[in-house]
N, C-alpha and C positions, 0 to 999 in steps of 0.2 A: 282289473288286470286282463290283458289279452289272453285268449285261450285258443288252443288248437285242437281239432278233432278230426281224426281219420274216420272214414265210414265205419260205423259200428263200434268205434273205440270209445273209451272213457275220456271225457273232456279233461285236459290237463293244461297247466300254465305253459305258454310257449317257451318261457325261460327254462323250464325243466326239460322240455323236449330238445331244446337247443343244447343244453349241457350234456344230455345223454348222447346225442349225435356227435358232439365234439369228443366225448370220451371214446366212442366207438371208432372214430376216424383218427384221432390224435394219439391214443394210447399205444397203438402198434409202433409208432415212431419212437415213443418214449422207451418202449421195451426193445427196440431194435428189431421188430418183427416186420416181415414183408406184408403179411395179411393177417386178418382176424377171421377165424372160422367160427361162425355161430354154432352153438351146440344143437344137436338134433335130439329128438325125444329119446332115441336109443342110447345116446351117450350118457345122459343123466348127470353130467358134470359140467358146470358152467365155467368158462374162462374168466379171467379177471375183469374183462369188459362187462360181462353180464352181471357179475357180482357188484361192480361199481354202479351199474345202472340201477340195480335193485335198491342200493343204499340211497342213491340220489332221488329215486322215486319216493322212498320213505321220507327223506328230508323234505320233499315238496309237500308232503301231507301234514307236516308238523306246523305249529303256529310260528309266526314271525319272531316271537321271543326266543325261539330255539336257535335262531340263525347265528348268533355270536358263538355258541358252543361248537357249531359245525361250519364255521367260516372257511375252513380249509377244504371242505368237501365241494370241490369245483373242478372243472375240466383241466384247468391250467396247473393243477397239483396232482402228482402221481397218487393214485389211491392208497398205495402203501405208506404214504406220508400224511394221510388224512388223520385228523385228531381221533384218537381212540381206536385206530385200526392197526392191526399187526398182520404182516404177511409172512409166508414161508415159501420155500421153493417146492416145486412139484415138476413132474415130467411135462406138464403143460405150461410151465413158467411159473411166476409168482402167483400165489392165490391168497385170499384173505382167510386167516386162521383164527383171529381173535377180534372181538368187538368189545371194547371197554369204555362205557359211557356212564359210569357211576357219578351221581351228584352233578350232572351236566346241565340241569335246568331245562330238560326237555319237556315239551308239552304237546300232546296229541295222542294218537292211538298206537299202541305197540303192535296190534294185529294188522296194521297197515304195512308192516315190514314182511316181505316175501322171503321167508327163511329157506324155502326150497331152492332159491337162487344162490344160497351161500353154503354149499354142501361140504366145504372143507373146514368149517368152524370146529375148533376144539374148546374154545372158551367164549362164553357170552356173559358179560356183566353190564346189564342196563338196570342199575338199581338206584334207589333214592332219588328218583325224579318224581316229585310228589304231584305233578300235573300230567303224568303219563297214565293214560287210562286204556280201556279196551280189555281184551281177554288174552289168556295165554293161547297163542294160535296153535291149532292141531298140527300145522306144518312143521312145528318144532321137532316132531318125531322123525323127520327126514335127516336130521343132523347126526348121522350114525357115528361120527368121530368125536362127538362132543363129550368132554370130560367134566366140565364145570358150567353150570347154568345158574345165574343169579338175577332174578327179577324182583328182589325184595324192595320194600319201601316205596312202592308206587301206588296207583289207585286202580289196580286190576280187579276185574270182577269176573263172574262166570265160574265154571268148574275147571278142575285140573284135567286136561285132555288125556284120554287113555293112551294116546300115541306116545306119551312120555315113556311108556314102558319099552319102546323100541330103542331107547338110548342105552345100549348095552355097555358102552364105555364110560357112562356117567359116574363120577366119583362124588360130586357135590351138587345138590339140588336145593336152592333157596328161593322159596316163593313167599316168604314171611312178610308180615306187615302190609297186607293188601286187603281186599274185600272179597276174597274167593269164597264161593259157596259150593254146595254139593258134598260128595263124599270123597274120601281118599280112595282112588281106584285100586281094587285088589291086584290089578296087574302090576302095581308098583313093586311087587315082590319079585319081578323078573330082573330088577336092576342089581345084578349080582356084584357089580363093582362099586356100588354106592357106599360111601364112607360118612357122608354128612347129609342129613335130611332136616331142613328147617321149614316148617309149615306154620309156625306160630303167628298169633295175632291175625287170624282170618275169621271167617264164619263157617268153617267146615262142620258138617254134621255126620251122623252115622257112626259106625263103630270103627275102632282101629282094626284094619283088616288083618286077620291071622297071618296072611301071606307076608306081612312085614317081617315076620321072624325068619324068613328065608334070606334076609339081607345080612349074611354072616360077616361081611366086612364092615358093617355099620359101627362107627365109633361115636357118633354124635347125633342124637335124635331129639328135636325140640318141636313138640306139638301143642304147647300150652296156649291158653286163651283162644279156644275155639268153642264149639258146642258138641264135641265128640261125646258119645254115650256108650253104654254097654261096658263089658268087662275089659280089664287089661288082658291081652292074649296069654293063655296059660303056658304057651311055649316060649315066653319071653326069654327064658334062659338059654335059648339057642343063639342069642346075640352076644357071643362070648367076647367080642372085641369092643363092646359098648363101654365108653368111659363117661358119657354125659347123657342123661335122660331127663327130660322135662315134660310132664303131663298135666301140670296144674291148670286151674281155671277152665275145666271142662265139666262134663256131667257124667263122669265115669262111675260105675257101680261095681259091687262085688268085692272080693278080697284081693289082697296082693298075692299073686301066685308064688308058691314056694320055690318055683324054678328060678326066681330072682337071685337065689343064692349062688347060681352058677356064674353070675356076672362079676367075676373077681377082679376085673379091670375097672369097675365102676368107681368114679371119683365124685360125681355129682348126681344126686337122685332127688327129684322134686315132684311131688304129687299134690301140692297145695290146692285147697278149694275144689274138691270133688264130692262125691257121695260114696266113697269107698267104705267098706264095712269089714267086720271080722277083726281078729287079733292081728297085731304086728307079728309076722312069721319069725320063728327062731332063725330061719335061714338068713335073715338080714345080718346076722353075726358073721356070715362068711365074706362079707364085702369089706375085706381088710384094707383096701385102698381108698375107702370112702372118706371124703373130706367134708362134704355137705350133704345133710339128710333133712329134707323138708317134707313133712306129711301133715301139716296143720290143716284145720278146718275140713275134717272128714267125719266119719262116724265110727272110727276105730274103737274097739272095746278091749277089755282084758288088761293084763299086766304089761308093763314095759319089759320085754324079754331080757334076762340077765346076759344073754349072748351079745347084747349091744356093747358090753365091755370089751369085746374083741376088736372094736373099731378104733384102734389106738391112734389112727391118723385123723380122726374126726375133729373138726374145728367148729362146726355149726350144726346144732341139733334143734329142730323145731317140730314139735308134735302137739301144739296147743290146739284148743277148741275141738277136742274129741271127747270121748267118754272113757278114757283110760282109767283103770282102777288099780288097786293094790299099792304096794309100797314102791318108793323109788329104790331101785336096786343098789345095794351097798357097793357093788362093783363099778358103779358109775365113776367112782374115784380113780379108775384105771385110765380114763380118757385124758391123758396128760397134756394133749395139745388143744383141748377144747377151749374155745374162746366165748361162745355164746350158747346158752341153753334156754329154750322157750318151751315150758311145759304147762303154761297157765290154762285155766278154764278146762280142767279135767275133773276127775273124781279120785285123785290120788289120796291115799291115807297113810297113816303111820308117821314116823318122825323124819325130820330132815337128816339124811345119813351123814355121819361124821366124815366119811371119805370125801365129801365135797371140799373139805379143807386142803386136799391134795391138788386141786385144780388151780394151780398158781397162775395159769395163763388166762383164766376166766375173766371176761370183761362185763358180761351181761347175764344175769340170773333172774329169770321170771318164773315164779312158782305160784302166783296169786290165783285166787278163786279155785282152790282145791279143798281137801279136808285134812290137810296136814295138821298134826298135833304135837304136843311136847314143846320144848323150849327151842329157841334159836341157838344152834351150837356155837360154843365159844370159838371153835376152830375156823369159823368163817372169817374171823379177823385176820387170818393169814393170807387172805385173797387180796394182796396189795394192788393188783391190777383191775379190781372190780370197779366199774364205772356206775352201773345201775343194778340195784337189788330190789326186787318186789316180792314180798311175802304176804301181801294183804289178802283179806277175805279167806283166811284159813281158821283153824281153831287152836292156834298157838297160844301158849301161856307164858307167864314170866315176863321179864323185861329184856330189852336188847342188851347183849353182853358188852362189857366195856371194851372188849377186843375190837369192836366195830371202829373204835378210834384209830386202829392201825391201817384202815383202808384209805390210804392217802389219795387215791385216784377217784374215789366215789363222788358222784355229783347228784345222784337221785336215790332216795331210800323211801320205799313205801312199806308200811308195816301195820298190820291189824293186831291190836293188842288192847285188851280192856285195862291193862295196867300201863298208864301213860306217864309213869313217874320219871322215866328217863327221857329227857327232852334233848333236842339237838344242841342246845347251849352247853350241855354237860360235856360234849366232845371238844369244846373249846376250839383252840387253834389247830388241833390235830387233823381236822378235816376241812381244810380251807376251801375246797371246791364244793362242799355239800350245800345244796339248797335246803331251806327249811324242811324238816321231816314232815311228810304228808301222812296223817293218820286216817285210815279208811275203816269205816264201820261204826258201830255204836260206842 
């Protein structure tokens, strides 16, 4: 390909330089302007011609396979009509305010885009372009009007630039599903307008900065599947607008802070697969809007707090693979909306509470590998919506109650019992979906 180079300038394709020149000279006539005034350093704001030139320069750096997605990006088409580009009016005329190129098949480097030439941007969504690499450019901090930034689902590497903290109007930041490394910058706590923070599925290390608790507008924080370590910030309870919190798949240690009880808007809480310790705090019972609670695969000890019965909207409870002990609280039967309970691989003792028979919405009940004793309650037969029941590897005695035959939806039944006199054939046609009963143990 022929190239053009001015003295001391970067070598660029002649076709690109031609397009930029055409934009500079033809765009005024498209806009009905007499002249185009180039911005000076003191102005700090680029007119539409400079913004279009920056986008064309980036286009020229991308691979040829990206051309079809950006086919309208050429001098004969007004930039405000380019694919993925939105403009708005300003005192300088139309300016580019949004770039939306999600799932566009772009391949190349994101950091080749000069964001400083696009100062009017309020929304940037360049997500799910799996061949788009490079780093998050520090120049992103110049976009002081930006309210939404989405670079998720690319192949970005490097660290999160501290300049992100300059985006005082930012309400949504999504850098998830990349290969980002380094720490979450403490300066992120300056984003006072932030409502959604998605950093999951990266390789971030270090602690969750305590400054994150300054983000009092935050409603959705997803930091799962990284390598974050250290404790959950003790002042987590300051995030009073938080409705969704995911911290799973990290290396977090220490207890769940009692301040979590202040998060009364929380609907989804996930801490799966960490190294968290201590008891489940009683304050968890204050989360009366909670629908999903996942704290499996940690090192929690002690009893399941009876205050969990306050979570009357709960539909999904998972605290398996811990070291929880004591009895299953009788008040668990107050969870009228619960659909799935996973408490397997703990050290729970005592009998299976009769109140479980009240959970008529229950579909999955996994209590295997505990130290539960006594007989299987007859009232479990009232769980007509139960699909899977696993009580194996406990110290239960007796035989399965005949009421099991009322579980018309059940497909899987795992039971440890030295008395195997009641076979699946005894239930006859009453359980048409049931696979052969699996007996586990000696």
